[in-house]
C-alpha positions as CSV (number, residue, x, y, z in Angstrom):
1,M,117.4,107.0,108.8
2,L,115.2,107.0,111.8
3,G,113.1,109.8,110.4
4,G,112.6,107.7,107.2
5,I,111.3,104.7,109.1
6,I,109.0,106.9,111.2
7,F,107.7,108.5,108.0
8,Q,107.1,105.0,106.6
9,L,105.0,104.1,109.7
10,V,103.0,107.3,109.4
11,S,102.4,106.6,105.7
12,L,101.3,103.1,106.5
13,T,98.9,104.4,109.2
14,V,97.3,106.8,106.7
15,F,96.9,103.9,104.2
16,C,95.3,101.7,106.8
17,V,92.9,104.5,107.8
18,L,91.9,105.0,104.2
19,L,91.5,101.3,103.6
20,V,89.2,100.9,106.7
21,E,87.2,104.0,105.6
22,Y,86.7,102.5,102.1
23,I,85.5,99.2,103.4
24,V,83.2,100.8,106.0
25,R,81.7,103.3,103.4
26,R,81.2,100.5,100.9
27,I,79.4,98.2,103.3
28,R,77.3,101.0,104.8
29,D,76.4,102.4,101.4
30,R,77.9,105.9,102.2
31,P,79.9,107.1,99.1
32,L,81.7,110.4,99.1
33,K,80.0,111.4,95.9
34,Q,77.2,109.9,93.9
35,V,77.0,109.5,90.1
36,A,73.9,110.9,88.5
37,T,72.4,108.6,85.9
38,S,69.4,109.1,83.7
39,N,66.6,106.7,83.2
40,A,64.6,105.9,80.0
41,Y,62.6,109.1,80.4
42,G,65.7,111.3,80.6
43,H,65.2,112.1,84.3
44,G,68.4,112.1,86.4
45,H,68.5,110.0,89.6
46,Q,71.1,108.5,91.9
47,S,71.8,104.9,91.1
48,S,73.2,102.7,93.9
49,E,74.7,100.4,91.3
50,S,76.7,103.1,89.6
51,M,78.1,105.2,92.5
52,G,81.6,104.2,92.1
53,F,82.6,101.6,94.7
54,I,84.1,98.4,93.4
55,G,81.3,95.9,93.2
56,G,78.4,98.1,94.4
57,F,77.1,99.1,97.8
58,G,75.5,97.9,100.9
59,R,76.4,94.3,100.6
60,P,79.2,92.1,101.7
61,L,82.5,92.3,99.8
62,E,82.9,89.8,97.0
63,Q,85.2,86.9,97.8
64,P,88.2,88.1,95.8
65,L,87.9,91.6,97.3
66,M,87.6,90.2,100.8
67,Y,90.8,88.1,100.2
68,L,92.6,91.2,99.1
69,A,91.4,93.1,102.2
70,Y,92.5,90.4,104.5
71,A,95.9,90.2,102.8
72,L,96.3,93.9,103.1
73,C,95.5,93.8,106.8
74,I,98.0,91.0,107.5
75,E,100.6,92.8,105.4
76,A,100.0,96.0,107.3
77,V,100.5,94.2,110.7
78,L,103.7,92.6,109.4
79,L,105.0,96.0,108.2
80,Y,104.2,97.6,111.5
81,I,106.1,94.9,113.3
82,R,109.1,95.6,111.0
83,G,108.8,99.3,111.4
84,V,108.7,99.3,115.2
85,Y,111.7,96.9,115.2
86,R,113.6,99.3,112.9
87,V,112.8,102.3,115.1
88,V,114.0,100.5,118.2
89,E,117.1,99.2,116.3
90,L,118.1,102.6,115.0
91,A,117.2,104.5,118.1
92,D,119.7,102.3,120.0
93,G,122.4,103.5,117.7
94,W,124.9,101.9,115.4
95,D,126.7,100.2,118.3
96,G,123.5,99.1,120.1
97,R,122.7,95.6,121.1
98,V,119.6,95.3,118.9
99,I,121.4,96.3,115.7
100,Q,124.2,93.8,116.3
101,T,121.8,90.8,117.0
102,Q,121.4,88.9,113.8
103,S,118.5,86.7,115.1
104,L,116.4,89.8,115.9
105,F,117.0,91.0,112.4
106,F,115.7,87.8,110.8
107,I,112.7,87.5,113.1
108,F,111.5,91.1,113.0
109,D,112.7,92.3,109.6
110,A,113.5,89.6,107.1
111,I,110.5,87.2,107.9
112,P,107.9,90.0,107.9
113,V,109.2,91.4,104.6
114,F,109.4,88.0,103.0
115,T,105.9,87.0,104.2
116,T,104.5,90.3,102.9
117,M,106.0,89.8,99.5
118,A,104.7,86.2,99.4
119,L,101.2,87.3,100.4
120,M,101.2,90.0,97.7
121,N,102.2,87.4,95.1
122,V,99.5,85.0,96.2
123,F,96.8,87.7,96.6
124,H,97.8,89.9,93.8
125,P,95.3,92.7,92.9
126,G,95.7,92.0,89.2
127,R,94.3,88.5,89.7
128,L,91.7,89.3,92.3
129,L,90.2,92.4,90.8
130,T,88.8,90.9,87.7
131,T,86.2,92.5,85.4
132,E,83.3,90.8,87.3
133,V,84.5,92.3,90.6
134,V,85.0,95.9,89.3
135,S,81.9,96.0,87.2
136,G,80.3,98.5,89.6
137,A,83.2,100.9,89.4
138,I,82.8,104.4,87.8
139,P,84.3,104.5,84.3
140,L,87.2,106.8,83.8
141,G,86.1,110.3,82.7
142,S,82.6,110.1,84.3
143,K,81.1,113.2,85.8
144,L,80.3,113.1,89.5
145,S,77.5,115.1,91.0
146,V,77.4,116.2,94.6
């Protein structure tokens, strides 16, 4: 069980790194790949409006996307708190003091999980990522050029 909790913390860390990389790349206008578009004369060029980040590049995140980013950051912190508590709890063994203390379980496990679920319901991506926010995204099946 301890290995599973540690794996969860490692996976959460990878997710947080990718989230931060996405936000930084989007704000700094540094996509991994650019989409080639053609103008009225048939000449291909790189369009900053169609390079594939949600909402375009080089400008602040739209309000709904910023809410989602804040919520994800708060949720990550809460899940880290829970994960560290669970590692300490399970490392102490089944007869340890931590695992037998109900108040610690409520404070460091139940409350963070409940708060994370509540935040995800309030700041649900399905409501926040509307058509207007994702209008700058690459359509499925588009060809990317390097």
